C-alpha positions in Angstrom: 100.9 -46.5 -26.5 100.7 -43.2 -24.7 98.3 -40.4 -25.5 101.2 -38.3 -26.9 102.1 -41.2 -29.3 98.5 -41.3 -30.5 98.6 -37.6 -31.2 101.4 -38.2 -33.7 99.8 -41.3 -35.2 99.2 -41.6 -39.0 95.8 -40.3 -40.1 95.4 -43.7 -41.9 95.7 -45.6 -38.6 93.2 -48.5 -38.1 91.1 -49.2 -35.1 91.4 -52.1 -32.7 88.7 -54.7 -32.8 87.4 -56.3 -29.6 84.2 -58.0 -28.3 82.1 -57.9 -25.2 79.7 -60.6 -24.1 76.1 -59.3 -23.6 72.9 -61.0 -22.4 69.4 -61.2 -23.8 66.4 -63.3 -22.9 67.5 -65.8 -25.4 71.0 -66.2 -24.1 74.4 -64.6 -24.7 75.8 -62.8 -27.7 79.0 -61.0 -28.6 79.0 -57.3 -29.5 82.0 -56.2 -31.5 83.4 -52.7 -31.0 86.1 -50.7 -32.8 88.4 -48.7 -30.6 90.6 -45.7 -31.4 93.1 -43.8 -29.3 94.8 -44.4 -26.0 93.3 -47.4 -24.3 94.2 -45.9 -20.9 92.3 -42.7 -21.6 89.3 -42.8 -19.3 87.7 -39.9 -21.2 85.5 -42.0 -23.5 83.5 -41.1 -26.6 80.9 -43.7 -27.6 79.8 -43.4 -31.2 76.7 -45.4 -32.1 75.5 -45.9 -35.7 72.2 -46.0 -37.5 69.8 -48.9 -38.1 71.5 -50.6 -41.0 75.1 -49.3 -40.6 78.2 -50.2 -38.6 80.7 -48.7 -36.2 83.1 -48.1 -39.1 80.9 -45.2 -40.2 82.8 -43.1 -37.7 86.3 -43.8 -39.0 87.0 -40.2 -40.1 85.5 -38.7 -37.0 87.4 -41.1 -34.8 90.8 -40.4 -36.4 90.4 -36.8 -35.4 89.0 -37.2 -32.0 91.3 -40.0 -30.9 93.7 -37.3 -29.9 91.4 -36.3 -27.1 89.2 -39.3 -26.4 89.2 -43.1 -26.3 86.8 -43.4 -29.2 84.7 -46.6 -29.1 82.4 -47.5 -32.1 80.3 -50.6 -31.5 78.6 -52.7 -34.2 75.2 -52.9 -32.6 74.0 -56.6 -32.2 72.9 -58.1 -35.5 75.3 -55.9 -37.6 78.8 -56.0 -38.8 81.1 -58.2 -36.7 78.6 -58.7 -33.9 76.6 -61.8 -33.4 73.0 -62.1 -34.5 70.3 -62.6 -31.9 68.6 -66.0 -31.6 65.2 -64.2 -31.3 64.7 -61.3 -33.7 62.2 -59.8 -31.3 65.3 -58.6 -29.4 66.2 -56.1 -32.1 64.7 -53.2 -30.2 66.1 -50.2 -28.3 65.8 -51.7 -24.8 68.1 -54.6 -25.8 70.5 -52.1 -27.4 70.6 -50.0 -24.2 71.3 -53.1 -22.1 74.2 -54.0 -24.5 75.6 -50.5 -24.2 75.5 -50.7 -20.4 77.5 -53.9 -20.6 80.0 -52.2 -22.9 80.3 -49.2 -20.6 81.1 -51.5 -17.7 83.9 -52.9 -19.8 85.3 -49.5 -20.7 85.2 -48.0 -17.2 84.9 -44.4 -18.2 85.5 -41.4 -15.9 83.6 -39.3 -18.4 81.2 -40.7 -21.1 80.4 -38.7 -24.1 78.0 -39.8 -26.9 77.6 -39.4 -30.6 74.6 -41.1 -32.0 73.4 -41.2 -35.6 69.7 -41.9 -36.0 69.1 -45.1 -34.1 72.3 -44.5 -32.2 70.9 -41.2 -30.9 67.7 -43.0 -29.8 69.8 -45.5 -27.9 71.7 -42.7 -26.2 68.5 -40.8 -25.3 66.9 -43.9 -23.9 70.0 -44.7 -21.8 70.0 -41.1 -20.4 66.3 -41.4 -19.7 66.8 -44.7 -17.8 69.4 -43.0 -15.6 67.1 -40.0 -15.1 64.1 -42.2 -14.2 66.0 -44.2 -11.6 68.3 -41.8 -9.7 68.5 -44.3 -6.8 69.9 -46.9 -9.0 72.0 -44.6 -11.2 75.2 -46.6 -12.1 78.0 -45.5 -9.8 81.6 -45.9 -10.7 81.5 -49.0 -8.6 79.0 -50.4 -11.0 81.5 -50.0 -13.8 84.0 -52.0 -11.8 85.9 -49.0 -10.5 85.4 -49.5 -6.7 83.7 -47.0 -4.5 84.4 -43.9 -6.6 81.8 -41.2 -7.4 79.2 -41.6 -10.1 80.3 -41.8 -13.7 79.5 -38.3 -15.1 77.6 -38.3 -18.4 79.4 -35.8 -20.7 78.2 -34.1 -23.8 75.8 -35.8 -26.3 75.5 -35.3 -30.1 72.2 -36.4 -31.7 72.8 -36.8 -35.4 69.5 -36.2 -37.4 67.3 -37.8 -34.7 64.9 -36.6 -32.0 62.0 -37.9 -29.9 59.5 -37.5 -32.8 60.2 -39.4 -36.0 58.5 -38.4 -39.3 56.2 -41.1 -40.7 57.5 -40.6 -44.3 61.0 -41.4 -43.3 60.1 -44.4 -41.3 58.0 -45.7 -44.3 61.0 -45.2 -46.6 63.3 -47.2 -44.4 60.7 -49.9 -44.1 60.9 -50.5 -47.8 64.4 -51.7 -47.8 65.5 -52.7 -44.2 64.4 -56.4 -44.7 65.1 -56.5 -48.4 67.2 -59.6 -49.3 69.5 -58.2 -52.0 72.6 -60.0 -53.4 75.1 -58.5 -55.7 77.4 -60.1 -58.3 80.2 -57.5 -57.7 81.2 -55.0 -55.1 80.4 -52.2 -57.6 76.8 -53.4 -57.8 76.7 -53.2 -54.0 78.1 -49.6 -54.1 75.5 -48.6 -56.6 72.8 -50.0 -54.4 74.0 -48.3 -51.2 74.3 -45.0 -53.2 70.7 -45.4 -54.4 69.3 -46.1 -51.0 71.4 -43.5 -49.2 71.0 -40.3 -51.2 70.2 -38.5 -48.0 73.8 -38.9 -46.9 74.5 -35.9 -49.2 77.0 -35.5 -52.1 80.1 -37.7 -52.0 82.7 -38.7 -54.5 83.0 -42.2 -55.9 85.7 -43.2 -53.4 83.6 -42.2 -50.5 80.6 -44.2 -51.7 82.9 -47.2 -51.9 84.1 -46.6 -48.4 80.5 -46.2 -47.2 79.8 -49.6 -48.7 82.9 -51.4 -47.6 81.6 -52.4 -44.2 77.9 -52.5 -45.3 78.3 -55.7 -47.2 80.5 -58.8 -47.1 81.4 -61.4 -49.7 79.8 -64.9 -49.4 80.0 -67.6 -52.0 81.0 -65.2 -54.7 78.2 -62.7 -53.9 78.1 -59.6 -51.9 75.3 -59.5 -49.3 74.2 -57.1 -46.6 76.2 -57.2 -43.3 73.1 -57.3 -41.0 70.4 -59.8 -39.9 67.5 -59.1 -42.2 65.1 -60.3 -39.4 65.6 -57.0 -37.7 62.9 -55.8 -40.0 60.3 -57.9 -38.1 60.2 -55.7 -34.9 60.7 -52.6 -37.0 57.6 -53.4 -39.1 55.6 -54.6 -36.1 55.4 -51.1 -34.5 51.9 -49.8 -34.1 50.7 -46.2 -33.8 50.1 -46.8 -30.1 53.6 -48.1 -29.4 55.1 -45.3 -31.4 53.1 -42.7 -29.4 54.2 -44.3 -26.1 57.8 -44.4 -27.2 57.7 -40.8 -28.3 56.3 -39.7 -24.9 59.1 -41.5 -23.0 61.7 -40.0 -25.3 60.3 -36.5 -24.9 60.4 -36.9 -21.1 64.0 -38.0 -21.3 64.8 -35.1 -23.6 63.1 -32.5 -21.4 65.2 -33.6 -18.4 68.5 -34.4 -20.2 71.1 -33.0 -17.7 74.0 -32.4 -20.1 74.8 -30.2 -23.0 73.5 -31.5 -26.4 74.2 -30.8 -30.0 71.5 -31.7 -32.6 72.7 -32.1 -36.1 70.1 -32.1 -38.9 70.3 -32.5 -42.7 68.1 -29.7 -44.1 66.3 -32.2 -46.3 65.9 -34.9 -43.6 62.7 -37.0 -43.7 63.3 -38.3 -40.2 64.0 -35.2 -38.1 61.7 -32.4 -39.2 62.6 -28.7 -38.8 59.6 -28.4 -36.5 60.8 -31.2 -34.2 64.3 -29.6 -34.1 62.7 -26.2 -33.2 60.6 -27.9 -30.4 63.7 -29.7 -29.1 65.6 -26.5 -28.8 62.6 -24.8 -27.1 62.1 -27.5 -24.6 65.8 -28.0 -23.5 67.9 -24.9 -22.9 71.1 -27.0 -22.8 70.7 -27.9 -26.5 71.9 -26.2 -29.6 71.2 -27.1 -33.2 73.1 -27.0 -36.5 71.8 -27.8 -40.0 73.7 -28.8 -43.1 72.6 -27.8 -46.5 72.3 -30.4 -49.3 72.0 -33.3 -46.8 69.0 -35.4 -45.8 69.0 -38.3 -43.4 71.7 -38.4 -42.2 74.9 -36.4 -42.2 77.8 -38.9 -42.5 80.2 -37.0 -40.2 82.9 -37.3 -42.8 83.2 -33.8 -44.3 85.5 -31.3 -42.7 82.6 -29.0 -41.6 80.6 -31.8 -40.0 83.7 -33.2 -38.1 84.6 -29.7 -37.0 81.1 -29.1 -35.6 81.2 -32.3 -33.5 84.8 -31.7 -32.4 84.3 -28.1 -31.4 81.2 -28.9 -29.4 82.7 -31.8 -27.5 85.9 -29.9 -26.7 84.4 -26.5 -26.0 84.5 -25.1 -22.4 
C-alpha cells in the first residue's frame, strides 16, 4: 500500500504483527513488533514502551504518525507477544539495546526517530550513548544491510518521563508490584488492578482503562494473568546503589553528548523524573526542550490530543 493510501486509512486501522530473531548469551529469542504505516517508508519511528507494558501502548500515537513515518512498536523481550528469555539475568538494558539493534537492521531506516516511555527512553539513551562512545564502529547503512551508503542518521528523540537520574521513591514503588503474581477471575478485575497500579497515567475514562489493560493481560485456563515474565523482577531488584550510580554516570554522559534534538515529557506529579532532573537535563543539553503535563504522574500515556500533538509537532517541526 502506498503512503497516499495510508493517509486516507481508517483511524481504526490495526497494526501488522511481525517478529525478528535476536540473540542472547543463552541462545535465540523472537521479539515481536507492531508496525504501522507504509512498509516502504524508510523514515522510521521506533516507539519503545515502559517496564511492564507493551508496544500496543502507542496505538493512538501510531495511528496519527503513520501518515508521516513507518511506526514500529516492539514488545520488548519477555513482554507481550515476544519470547521469554531462558536466563532472567538478561532482562537488562544492554540486552534490550542489542535487540533493538537487530530490529533496526531488519527495518533498514534512512532516518531513525525514537519515542521512549520510561524504560524505552533509557534504552534509546543507552543506544545513542553506545554510538557516541564508539564513533569508529558507528553502524553505517551497510551495517543495516543497505550496501555502502552513508551512516544511518539518528533523528529526533522523545523521552517520556525519564532521564539519566531516577527517583528512589518511584523505583521502590515499581519494585512492589513488578514481580507480583496476580491472577484475576475476570477481565474487569484485571482492569481494576491496572487502574490501581497505574494512577500516574492520569485521568482516563472507563473505556480507556479497559484499552490500557487489553494487552497487559491475557487469558489462561479461565484466569487473566500478566502478559510478562515475572522473573524480570530479579535483575530489577538486584540493583545495588553502586550499580545505579555507575549506570547514572553513563547515562548522563550519553545525555550530555546527545547529538540530536530531544523532547522531554514529564508528568508534573512524576515520582520517576523529578522536576530538578528535568531542569538539569535542559541545562546540560541545549538541543533539548521540556514539556510538562498537569494532573499526570509516571507516565503520560500519549493518548490524549494534547500529548499526541506535542510529540507530532516536535517530530515534524523544521
